[in-house]
Backbone bond lengths (Angstrom), bond angles and torsions (degrees), N, CA, C in turn:
res aa  C-N    CA-C-N  psi(-1)  N-CA   C-N-CA  omega(-1)  CA-C   N-CA-C  phi
1 X - - - 1.446 - - 1.532 110.70 -
2 X 1.332 115.34 -38.30 1.486 118.38 179.95 1.546 110.56 -62.06
3 X 1.338 115.72 -39.18 1.448 116.97 178.41 1.505 112.84 -65.16
4 X 1.350 115.87 -35.18 1.428 119.12 178.19 1.559 109.83 -66.23
5 X 1.303 117.67 -42.14 1.463 120.21 177.11 1.554 112.25 -62.28
6 X 1.330 116.42 -39.67 1.446 120.20 178.25 1.520 109.98 -63.91
7 X 1.350 116.87 -41.72 1.456 120.15 -179.87 1.517 109.80 -64.03
8 X 1.329 116.69 -39.25 1.500 119.80 179.84 1.524 109.85 -64.08
9 X 1.344 115.87 -42.77 1.476 117.43 -179.94 1.502 111.45 -62.20
10 X 1.318 119.09 -41.83 1.451 122.48 -178.62 1.503 110.99 -69.00
11 X 1.332 117.45 -40.81 1.466 120.49 -179.27 1.516 110.98 -68.66
12 X 1.344 117.12 -36.06 1.438 121.09 -178.96 1.517 112.38 -67.00
13 X 1.315 116.40 -30.64 1.478 120.47 -176.20 1.506 110.10 -122.09
14 X 1.296 117.06 40.80 1.481 120.83 -178.54 1.507 112.83 -59.77
15 X 1.341 116.30 -31.80 1.431 119.50 -177.39 1.537 111.97 -68.41
16 X 1.315 117.05 -29.32 1.477 119.05 174.54 1.505 111.26 -68.01
17 X 1.348 115.19 -34.69 1.461 119.57 179.92 1.526 109.21 -70.80
18 X 1.352 115.31 -37.90 1.457 119.44 -174.27 1.518 113.43 -71.94
19 X 1.325 118.35 -31.39 1.472 121.34 -175.27 1.553 112.95 -58.84
20 X 1.388 120.04 -51.92 1.476 117.51 178.59 1.542 113.80 -66.98
21 X 1.361 114.68 -30.52 1.469 118.46 177.76 1.521 110.77 -64.49
22 X 1.285 117.82 -44.21 1.477 122.88 -179.53 1.549 109.60 -64.63
23 X 1.324 115.12 -43.09 1.492 119.01 -178.38 1.524 109.45 -63.10
24 X 1.324 117.87 -47.76 1.469 119.82 -178.93 1.526 111.90 -68.71
25 X 1.379 116.43 -32.26 1.436 117.66 179.46 1.543 112.05 -67.96
26 X 1.314 114.74 -38.87 1.462 120.38 176.53 1.522 109.15 -63.63
27 X 1.321 116.49 -42.53 1.461 121.19 179.63 1.531 112.32 -64.29
28 X 1.316 117.15 -37.29 1.448 122.77 -174.83 1.554 113.15 -90.69
29 X 1.347 117.41 -9.89 1.467 121.79 -175.32 1.509 113.25 -56.85
30 X 1.350 120.93 -46.52 1.474 119.66 -179.90 1.518 113.11 -58.85
31 X 1.314 118.28 -35.96 1.462 119.34 179.88 1.531 112.10 -73.79
32 X 1.355 116.27 -31.34 1.458 117.83 177.39 1.515 112.76 -74.35
33 X 1.356 116.74 -38.60 1.483 121.62 -176.83 1.497 111.35 -78.02
34 X 1.344 117.47 -32.61 1.454 121.40 -177.99 1.495 108.53 -120.06
35 X 1.319 115.87 90.35 1.481 121.17 -176.27 1.493 111.49 -69.09
36 X 1.351 121.03 -20.34 1.455 122.15 177.58 1.496 110.82 -73.15
37 X 1.328 119.54 -12.43 1.447 120.82 178.90 1.532 110.61 -68.86
38 X 1.347 116.25 -25.31 1.465 120.83 176.23 1.501 106.98 -105.51
39 X 1.318 118.08 102.66 1.433 121.98 -173.81 1.525 112.67 -112.54
40 X 1.256 115.78 144.83 1.475 120.01 174.99 1.521 111.74 -90.26
41 X 1.376 117.59 5.26 1.451 118.85 -176.95 1.523 111.91 84.66
42 X 1.338 115.09 -160.84 1.460 121.15 -175.16 1.567 107.81 -134.10
43 X 1.305 114.35 155.80 1.475 118.37 -179.40 1.528 108.98 -148.40
44 X 1.319 113.51 164.34 1.460 121.27 174.96 1.519 109.33 -154.09
45 X 1.308 115.49 165.56 1.452 120.87 178.06 1.537 108.66 -130.25
46 X 1.346 115.93 136.60 1.426 120.90 177.19 1.542 107.75 -112.30
47 X 1.294 114.84 120.82 1.497 119.97 176.67 1.544 107.93 -102.26
48 X 1.320 113.95 132.74 1.462 117.43 -175.91 1.518 111.01 -148.30
49 X 1.305 116.41 157.55 1.447 121.21 167.54 1.522 107.65 -117.74
50 X 1.321 116.46 162.39 1.442 120.89 -175.70 1.511 111.89 -153.11
51 X 1.311 116.27 151.12 1.483 121.18 179.69 1.522 108.32 -163.56
52 X 1.295 115.89 155.59 1.451 118.69 171.59 1.530 110.76 -67.33
53 X 1.325 115.75 143.13 1.435 118.66 177.59 1.570 108.90 -70.96
54 X 1.321 117.00 135.66 1.499 120.09 -174.67 1.523 111.43 -54.91
55 X 1.332 118.52 -41.67 1.470 118.43 -176.92 1.499 112.29 -69.18
56 X 1.308 117.47 -18.35 1.469 119.75 -179.64 1.520 113.04 -89.87
57 X 1.371 116.86 -10.07 1.448 120.37 -177.20 1.543 109.55 -76.30
58 X 1.321 116.35 144.70 1.474 118.53 172.39 1.511 111.66 -68.45
59 X 1.341 117.69 160.41 1.483 119.78 177.91 1.520 110.26 -55.62
60 X 1.350 115.88 140.53 1.460 119.38 -174.47 1.514 108.22 -148.61
61 X 1.327 113.81 156.58 1.459 120.64 169.82 1.526 107.86 -121.26
62 X 1.337 114.06 121.41 1.426 117.92 -178.22 1.536 110.66 173.88
63 X 1.328 116.62 -173.75 1.443 120.55 -179.82 1.518 111.17 -112.73
64 X 1.300 116.42 -170.29 1.441 121.40 -178.66 1.550 113.42 -65.86
65 X 1.301 114.33 -18.51 1.486 117.54 177.52 1.505 110.76 -64.57
66 X 1.307 117.03 -35.82 1.467 121.84 176.79 1.558 110.37 -60.59
67 X 1.318 115.36 -41.45 1.481 120.60 -178.67 1.536 108.69 -64.33
68 X 1.301 117.95 -44.20 1.428 120.67 -179.94 1.547 111.82 -65.01
69 X 1.330 115.67 -39.70 1.437 119.24 177.58 1.521 111.27 -65.51
70 X 1.345 117.55 -39.79 1.440 120.23 177.80 1.522 111.22 -64.41
71 X 1.330 117.12 -36.44 1.468 120.64 176.14 1.534 111.86 -63.40
72 X 1.346 115.45 -42.42 1.435 119.77 -179.95 1.540 110.65 -63.47
73 X 1.306 116.89 -43.12 1.447 121.09 179.39 1.523 110.51 -67.07
74 X 1.303 117.63 -33.22 1.496 119.88 177.08 1.503 109.62 -67.59
75 X 1.318 119.94 -42.50 1.475 122.64 177.43 1.526 108.76 -62.84
76 X 1.308 117.83 -42.71 1.487 121.11 179.37 1.532 109.99 -59.97
77 X 1.292 116.61 -42.03 1.505 120.28 -179.15 1.540 109.45 -66.94
78 X 1.302 117.96 -42.55 1.465 119.97 -179.40 1.514 110.84 -68.28
79 X 1.321 116.89 -35.05 1.495 121.47 177.51 1.542 109.18 -61.17
80 X 1.304 117.83 -40.76 1.443 119.86 178.06 1.522 112.07 -70.81
81 X 1.332 115.15 -39.52 1.490 120.43 -176.43 1.572 111.99 -63.57
82 X 1.324 115.25 -45.08 1.481 119.21 -174.18 1.533 112.11 -63.13
83 X 1.323 118.37 -12.55 1.442 120.16 179.44 1.513 113.01 -100.89
84 X 1.347 116.16 11.08 1.467 120.51 -178.60 1.503 111.56 -99.16
85 X 1.326 116.36 166.58 1.480 120.86 177.19 1.507 113.28 -66.56
86 X 1.329 117.51 -28.44 1.484 120.11 180.00 1.510 110.97 -65.88
87 X 1.343 116.75 -39.00 1.469 119.07 178.09 1.562 110.24 -67.56
88 X 1.302 117.01 -40.25 1.477 119.46 176.11 1.495 112.29 -60.43
89 X 1.339 115.49 -43.85 1.475 120.06 179.45 1.560 111.25 -63.15
90 X 1.311 115.32 -39.52 1.455 118.80 178.21 1.541 111.20 -63.39
91 X 1.344 115.81 -40.41 1.461 118.71 175.91 1.495 112.23 -61.43
92 X 1.354 116.12 -44.21 1.455 119.93 -179.88 1.513 112.06 -61.47
93 X 1.304 117.80 -38.03 1.474 121.87 178.08 1.521 109.63 -65.46
94 X 1.361 118.15 -40.27 1.435 120.88 179.05 1.530 112.44 -66.74
95 X 1.339 116.11 -43.86 1.460 117.22 -179.93 1.505 112.09 -67.14
96 X 1.310 117.46 -31.41 1.453 121.43 177.52 1.531 110.50 -63.04
97 X 1.320 117.48 -33.46 1.473 122.33 175.33 1.536 110.75 -63.20
98 X 1.333 115.89 -27.34 1.446 119.72 179.47 1.529 112.57 -99.31
99 X 1.346 115.78 15.82 1.466 119.30 176.69 1.487 117.17 84.83
100 X 1.324 118.46 8.53 1.459 122.67 -179.88 1.521 111.36 -112.51
101 X 1.318 116.76 107.46 1.465 122.23 179.59 1.557 107.10 -90.14
102 X 1.317 115.63 122.20 1.484 118.52 -178.52 1.559 107.72 -133.47
103 X 1.319 113.48 158.93 1.459 121.64 173.28 1.533 108.02 -85.86
104 X 1.302 118.79 116.13 1.487 119.94 -176.60 1.486 112.18 -57.66
105 X 1.359 118.72 -34.15 1.443 120.52 -177.68 1.519 112.91 -69.02
106 X 1.359 117.48 -17.53 1.450 121.76 -176.21 1.537 112.43 -84.26
107 X 1.340 116.30 -10.83 1.471 118.97 -179.54 1.529 109.56 -73.98
108 X 1.324 114.90 127.40 1.485 119.12 176.18 1.533 108.48 -82.98
109 X 1.354 116.20 117.03 1.446 121.78 -177.20 1.493 109.47 -130.75
110 X 1.327 115.30 134.07 1.471 122.12 168.64 1.523 106.93 -141.69
111 X 1.298 117.38 164.92 1.457 121.12 -175.81 1.542 112.08 -152.27
112 X 1.293 115.99 156.98 1.435 122.15 176.55 1.529 109.11 -151.48
113 X 1.301 118.44 163.23 1.476 122.20 179.17 1.532 109.91 -138.43
114 X 1.297 115.30 51.31 1.481 121.36 -177.55 1.526 108.97 -66.50
115 X 1.317 117.81 128.07 1.457 125.84 174.50 1.524 110.41 56.39
116 X 1.315 116.07 37.59 1.467 121.95 176.36 1.519 113.18 67.59
117 X 1.327 116.58 14.64 1.464 122.01 173.72 1.519 108.40 -107.26
118 X 1.327 115.41 122.99 1.467 118.52 179.24 1.493 112.14 -75.60
119 X 1.319 116.62 142.08 1.461 122.51 175.91 1.555 107.26 -130.65
120 X 1.335 114.20 126.74 1.453 121.05 177.60 1.516 107.76 -117.68
121 X 1.333 116.95 117.42 1.467 123.31 -179.59 1.557 108.40 -102.30
122 X 1.352 114.65 126.22 1.458 120.73 -179.31 1.527 108.48 -122.74
123 X 1.325 117.27 141.57 1.433 121.24 174.45 1.508 110.69 -139.37
124 X 1.346 116.32 148.17 1.446 122.62 -175.52 1.534 108.98 -159.95
125 X 1.327 118.97 148.34 1.501 119.12 -177.30 1.532 115.08 -64.18
126 X 1.320 119.29 -30.06 1.443 123.62 -171.75 1.556 108.76 -113.32
127 X 1.343 116.38 131.29 1.462 121.60 -177.06 1.492 111.98 -68.16
128 X 1.335 119.50 -45.13 1.459 122.21 -178.24 1.538 110.68 -64.29
129 X 1.319 115.53 -42.21 1.474 119.05 178.94 1.552 109.45 -66.96
130 X 1.340 115.65 -38.07 1.462 116.31 179.79 1.541 112.14 -62.39
131 X 1.311 116.71 -34.18 1.495 120.53 176.63 1.523 110.38 -58.67
132 X 1.325 115.92 -40.99 1.504 121.24 177.87 1.552 109.58 -65.98
133 X 1.332 113.98 -42.53 1.466 119.76 -178.01 1.557 109.30 -65.15
134 X 1.312 116.70 -41.05 1.485 120.17 179.48 1.499 110.94 -61.58
135 X 1.322 116.83 -45.28 1.497 119.25 -179.21 1.518 108.91 -65.09
136 X 1.363 117.44 -38.46 1.449 119.57 177.53 1.527 111.77 -63.36
137 X 1.302 115.42 -41.24 1.494 119.97 178.60 1.509 111.83 -63.20
138 X 1.335 115.53 -38.91 1.500 119.21 179.39 1.544 108.09 -65.21
139 X 1.342 116.16 -43.83 1.482 118.93 -178.33 1.512 110.95 -62.96
140 X 1.328 114.67 -43.94 1.526 117.23 -179.77 1.512 110.46 -65.79
141 X 1.335 116.68 -41.35 1.461 119.56 -177.59 1.524 110.80 -61.38
142 X 1.341 116.71 -39.47 1.454 121.03 -177.36 1.507 112.96 -81.13
143 X 1.305 116.88 -40.80 1.485 120.84 -168.39 1.543 115.18 -96.26
144 X 1.331 117.11 -25.05 1.474 119.69 -168.67 1.502 113.13 -109.28
145 X 1.327 121.61 3.28 1.478 120.29 -172.84 1.527 110.03 -69.78
146 X 1.345 118.03 -30.57 1.467 117.96 -178.73 1.522 111.63 -64.66
147 X 1.358 117.35 -30.30 1.463 119.80 -179.30 1.531 111.26 -62.62
148 X 1.330 116.42 -24.21 1.478 119.25 -176.06 1.538 111.71 -110.77
149 X 1.305 117.34 -11.03 1.481 121.00 178.23 1.528 109.07 -133.04
150 X 1.347 116.69 78.55 1.438 119.89 -179.80 1.566 112.42 -61.96
151 X 1.303 116.66 -18.57 1.476 118.71 179.66 1.544 111.36 -68.88
152 X 1.337 117.00 -7.24 1.477 119.20 175.08 1.527 111.47 -63.38
153 X 1.303 115.57 -22.18 1.496 118.66 -178.85 1.511 112.98 105.50
154 X 1.317 117.60 -139.50 1.464 121.68 -174.09 1.514 110.83 -92.02
155 X 1.325 120.08 -1.00 1.481 121.85 -177.13 1.530 108.30 -143.56
156 X 1.321 118.05 151.54 1.478 118.56 177.07 1.490 112.65 -65.62
157 X 1.304 116.30 159.14 1.481 120.01 177.51 1.538 109.27 -62.69
158 X 1.285 113.72 145.60 1.478 119.84 179.42 1.549 107.64 -84.85
159 X 1.323 115.93 113.10 1.471 121.85 178.87 1.494 111.92 -106.94
160 X 1.311 117.85 125.67 1.446 124.58 -178.07 1.512 109.22 -113.42
161 X 1.319 116.83 121.68 1.452 121.76 178.33 1.542 107.36 -83.35
162 X 1.324 115.46 124.13 1.461 122.28 -169.29 1.528 112.30 -84.56
163 X 1.311 118.12 -23.82 1.506 119.43 177.70 1.518 108.01 -155.73
164 X 1.323 114.92 164.87 1.453 122.13 -178.30 1.547 107.81 -75.35
165 X 1.318 119.74 122.65 1.462 120.92 177.56 1.526 110.52 -60.93
166 X 1.316 116.31 133.59 1.444 122.99 177.38 1.533 112.33 -111.45
167 X 1.292 116.15 121.21 1.509 119.49 -179.87 1.503 107.71 -86.47
168 X 1.313 113.90 124.06 1.474 121.64 -179.81 1.512 111.03 -128.47
169 X 1.338 116.46 150.14 1.467 119.69 178.19 1.522 111.93 -70.99
170 X 1.336 117.97 141.70 1.446 121.15 177.70 1.518 109.81 -95.24
171 X 1.302 116.86 147.98 1.453 119.88 174.09 1.500 110.24 -65.59
172 X 1.353 117.29 138.65 1.469 119.18 178.54 1.513 111.37 -62.50
173 X 1.303 118.55 154.13 1.476 119.47 177.37 1.511 111.60 -56.24
174 X 1.332 115.10 153.09 1.505 120.15 -177.67 1.509 111.06 -59.33
175 X 1.316 118.30 -38.62 1.464 120.92 -179.84 1.520 110.91 -64.06
176 X 1.347 117.82 -36.64 1.474 120.08 179.89 1.519 110.53 -70.29
177 X 1.340 118.95 -36.02 1.416 121.73 -177.70 1.508 111.54 -66.53
178 X 1.331 117.95 -34.57 1.441 120.54 -176.09 1.557 111.55 -101.31
179 X 1.295 116.66 1.99 1.458 119.43 -177.36 1.513 114.60 -58.10
180 X 1.358 119.69 -44.50 1.470 117.11 178.54 1.528 113.68 -60.61
181 X 1.300 116.87 -37.54 1.479 119.63 -179.50 1.525 110.93 -73.54
182 X 1.326 116.86 -31.10 1.434 119.66 176.02 1.520 109.37 -69.29
183 X 1.340 118.86 -36.74 1.445 120.15 177.15 1.512 111.20 -64.61
184 X 1.328 117.12 -41.85 1.462 119.77 179.44 1.558 109.98 -65.85
185 X 1.318 116.61 -38.55 1.468 119.90 176.21 1.495 113.67 -62.65
186 X 1.355 115.89 -39.48 1.465 119.52 176.12 1.542 111.72 -64.35
187 X 1.378 113.57 -38.26 1.465 117.99 177.76 1.552 110.76 -62.91
188 X 1.380 116.31 -39.24 1.454 118.71 176.47 1.506 113.60 -63.49
189 X 1.341 115.08 -41.12 1.481 118.78 178.59 1.529 110.31 -65.76
190 X 1.303 116.60 -40.41 1.463 121.31 176.67 1.535 111.68 -60.57
191 X 1.367 115.25 -43.70 1.463 117.88 177.25 1.489 112.79 -62.73
192 X 1.326 119.08 -41.23 1.469 122.14 178.34 1.536 109.58 -61.42
193 X 1.338 113.95 -42.52 1.466 117.67 178.95 1.543 112.53 -62.60
194 X 1.344 116.67 -38.90 1.449 121.60 177.50 1.540 109.76 -63.79
195 X 1.345 116.79 -40.98 1.437 119.92 -178.57 1.551 111.23 -64.03
196 X 1.323 119.14 -41.85 1.436 121.40 177.55 1.513 110.91 -69.67
197 X 1.345 117.47 -36.73 1.498 119.85 176.94 1.499 111.13 -62.17
198 X 1.388 116.63 -43.86 1.458 120.82 -179.72 1.565 109.21 -64.17
199 X 1.342 117.53 -38.22 1.452 119.75 176.41 1.474 112.76 -64.32
200 X 1.318 116.70 -39.88 1.478 120.01 -178.90 1.547 111.88 -67.69
201 X 1.330 117.07 -35.07 1.426 121.76 -177.73 1.540 112.91 -87.18
202 X 1.312 117.54 -9.93 1.467 121.71 -177.07 1.520 109.96 -82.20
203 X 1.352 119.84 116.72 1.462 121.81 179.37 1.528 114.97 -79.32
204 X 1.312 118.47 -2.33 1.460 122.01 -173.63 1.503 110.02 -72.58
205 X 1.375 115.34 136.16 1.441 123.21 174.18 1.536 108.74 -98.41
206 X 1.303 118.21 117.97 1.462 120.04 -173.23 1.570 111.28 -113.25
207 X 1.305 117.34 -26.87 1.423 117.84 -174.41 1.565 110.25 -132.04
208 X 1.309 114.14 165.21 1.458 119.58 178.66 1.527 112.74 -56.64
209 X 1.290 114.90 -38.67 1.470 120.94 -178.81 1.537 110.60 -61.94
210 X 1.329 117.15 -35.89 1.469 121.81 -179.06 1.523 109.45 -64.76
211 X 1.323 117.63 -38.89 1.461 121.31 179.18 1.527 111.03 -71.20
212 X 1.323 116.41 -42.42 1.479 120.46 -179.30 1.515 111.47 -64.56
213 X 1.368 117.81 -31.27 1.454 119.27 179.14 1.528 111.81 -65.52
214 X 1.316 116.86 -22.22 1.487 121.73 177.43 1.524 112.27 -83.63
215 X 1.329 117.50 -1.16 1.455 121.19 178.87 1.530 113.63 85.06
216 X 1.335 115.88 13.24 1.475 119.85 -179.70 1.520 107.77 -97.98
217 X 1.320 116.71 124.13 1.462 118.38 180.00 1.565 109.71 -71.93
218 X 1.295 114.37 142.49 1.490 121.15 178.54 1.510 108.71 -106.73
219 X 1.342 115.64 120.57 1.466 120.13 -178.45 1.529 110.40 -82.23
220 X 1.322 114.69 -41.41 1.492 117.40 -178.54 1.529 106.68 -161.68
221 X 1.306 115.12 165.07 1.494 121.39 175.47 1.495 110.96 -135.96
222 X 1.297 116.95 152.02 1.430 123.88 -177.77 1.529 108.58 -93.88
223 X 1.303 117.39 129.94 1.471 119.80 175.68 1.528 111.50 -66.38
224 X 1.323 116.70 158.04 1.442 121.43 178.99 1.511 111.68 -64.24
225 X 1.305 119.15 -34.43 1.465 124.77 179.94 1.536 109.10 -118.51
């Protein structure tokens, strides 16, 4: 019986439910129709190898295994460096030389060194600007590592880019993708709340059950027809 009463309340005031739904649907329509309006930005990955230049190494006695170990340690060091504030600041200085002023803290940076191969992940909201940032990151990685790692010797580490970085769009965050539908759902909940509030504030007695809830006995009722 309670479910029947709830259904009657909602059907009687359907227009109150519909108003917030329509408003939120109109508000969310551009995001639903134009999915590119909600963007996750753009990203790329730079794969590289690195090693000390032979002429910069101090005299040593050993075999080629030492060279491979030194290369691995160099990649490890660069992987840690590219995630620091100094690397971000160096990128910002480079992009400024090309006419692009950016906030270093806004650059999305991650790194890995799987199997002694360095990986630098960069993300930015604009694809054209990210291309400038990528080139700046490559220049800094190749030219400025000696300033932060004096143990490299008399020359910066030799950094070799293994493939051409490709800038690709990122999927928007999950919350952004479902945001329009969440807004419409909240509008529906608001409308249902308004319908129950209107029922609570309405003093009109429409059915026999409404009279009986007041403690008044009902002797008989007249049919509609």
